[in-house]
C-alpha positions as CSV (number, residue, x, y, z in Angstrom):
1,M,78.6,150.3,95.9
2,T,79.1,149.8,92.1
3,N,82.5,152.1,91.4
4,F,85.2,149.5,91.1
5,P,88.1,149.4,89.8
6,D,89.4,148.3,86.2
7,T,90.1,144.9,87.2
8,F,86.9,143.7,89.1
9,D,83.9,144.1,87.2
10,S,82.4,143.2,90.1
11,S,82.0,142.8,93.2
12,A,82.7,138.7,93.6
13,K,86.2,139.3,92.0
14,A,86.8,142.8,94.3
15,R,85.4,140.2,97.4
16,V,87.9,137.9,96.8
17,P,91.2,140.2,97.3
18,A,89.5,142.4,100.4
19,S,88.6,139.7,101.5
20,L,92.4,138.1,101.8
21,L,94.0,140.9,102.6
22,G,92.0,142.3,105.9
23,G,92.4,139.2,107.0
24,L,95.6,139.2,106.5
25,F,96.3,142.2,108.6
26,A,93.9,140.9,111.8
27,C,96.0,137.5,111.6
28,Y,99.2,139.6,111.7
29,L,97.9,141.8,114.0
30,T,96.0,140.1,116.7
31,Q,99.0,137.1,116.7
32,P,101.1,138.6,119.7
33,F,97.4,139.0,122.2
34,D,96.8,135.6,120.6
35,T,99.5,133.7,121.5
36,I,99.8,134.9,124.5
37,K,97.1,134.1,125.3
38,T,96.9,130.6,124.2
39,C,99.9,130.3,126.5
40,M,98.5,130.9,129.5
41,Q,95.5,129.1,128.7
42,G,97.8,126.2,128.6
43,D,99.2,126.7,132.2
44,L,95.7,126.3,133.7
45,E,98.3,126.4,137.3
46,R,99.9,129.0,137.0
47,R,103.4,127.7,136.9
48,K,105.4,128.9,134.4
49,F,103.0,131.6,132.8
50,G,101.8,134.9,135.6
51,S,100.2,137.6,133.8
52,F,99.7,139.4,130.8
53,T,103.0,141.6,131.2
54,N,104.7,138.1,133.0
55,T,103.9,135.6,129.7
56,A,105.4,138.6,127.5
57,K,108.1,139.8,129.1
58,L,109.4,135.4,129.1
59,L,107.6,134.9,125.9
60,Y,110.5,137.3,124.4
61,S,112.8,136.5,126.4
62,E,112.3,132.9,125.2
63,S,112.4,133.4,121.1
64,K,112.4,137.3,121.2
65,I,109.4,138.5,119.0
66,P,109.4,135.5,116.0
67,G,108.0,133.9,119.1
68,F,104.7,136.0,118.9
69,Y,103.8,134.5,115.8
70,R,103.9,131.6,115.6
71,G,101.3,129.2,114.7
72,A,101.0,132.8,112.7
73,T,100.6,130.4,108.7
74,F,97.7,128.1,109.7
75,R,95.7,130.5,111.6
76,Y,95.3,132.7,108.5
77,G,95.1,129.4,106.7
78,R,92.3,128.9,108.6
79,M,90.8,133.2,108.5
80,V,91.0,132.3,104.8
81,F,89.0,129.4,104.3
82,A,86.5,130.2,106.7
83,V,86.0,133.5,104.8
84,G,85.5,131.9,101.9
85,M,83.3,129.6,103.4
86,L,81.2,132.4,104.2
87,D,81.4,134.5,101.4
88,Y,80.4,130.8,99.3
89,L,77.4,130.5,102.0
90,Q,76.4,134.0,101.3
91,V,76.0,134.0,98.0
92,R,73.6,130.9,97.9
93,N,71.6,131.8,99.4
94,I,72.7,128.6,101.6
95,C,73.1,131.6,104.8
96,Q,69.7,131.6,106.8
97,K,68.6,132.6,109.1
98,N,66.1,129.9,110.2
99,V,68.9,127.3,108.5
100,L,71.9,128.0,109.7
101,F,72.4,130.2,112.0
102,F,68.6,128.3,114.2
103,S,70.8,127.9,117.3
104,F,72.8,131.1,117.7
105,G,70.8,134.0,118.2
106,N,71.6,137.5,118.0
107,T,75.0,136.2,116.3
108,Y,73.4,135.8,113.0
109,N,72.8,139.2,113.1
110,L,76.5,139.7,114.7
111,C,77.6,137.2,111.6
112,F,75.9,139.0,108.3
113,S,76.7,142.6,110.5
114,V,79.9,141.8,109.6
115,F,80.2,140.3,106.8
116,R,77.6,141.6,104.9
117,Y,79.3,142.5,101.3
């Protein structure tokens, strides 16, 4: 794909805002589910949080909608940093199968099928 809007003259310049925007949507769309999951994982004995729906109801009763987005800004920052690092590694050709992902097996193939530009 070599057709870019007038504001981008290369794929490298087009990838940065695309990654930021994609990360933003991915983070904030999945954050409520991640918050519920994290609360359930933290309560190993299931004293406060029971099932998925009970945990969602409890979170909503305690802090309404903003309660589901606790930690979202930090999570988004971490995602941006990770995407930037992966892009840097891919551009510099450091992301070699036998160097960086030697112990992850199929994770290498999954990584490059998801992050292929």
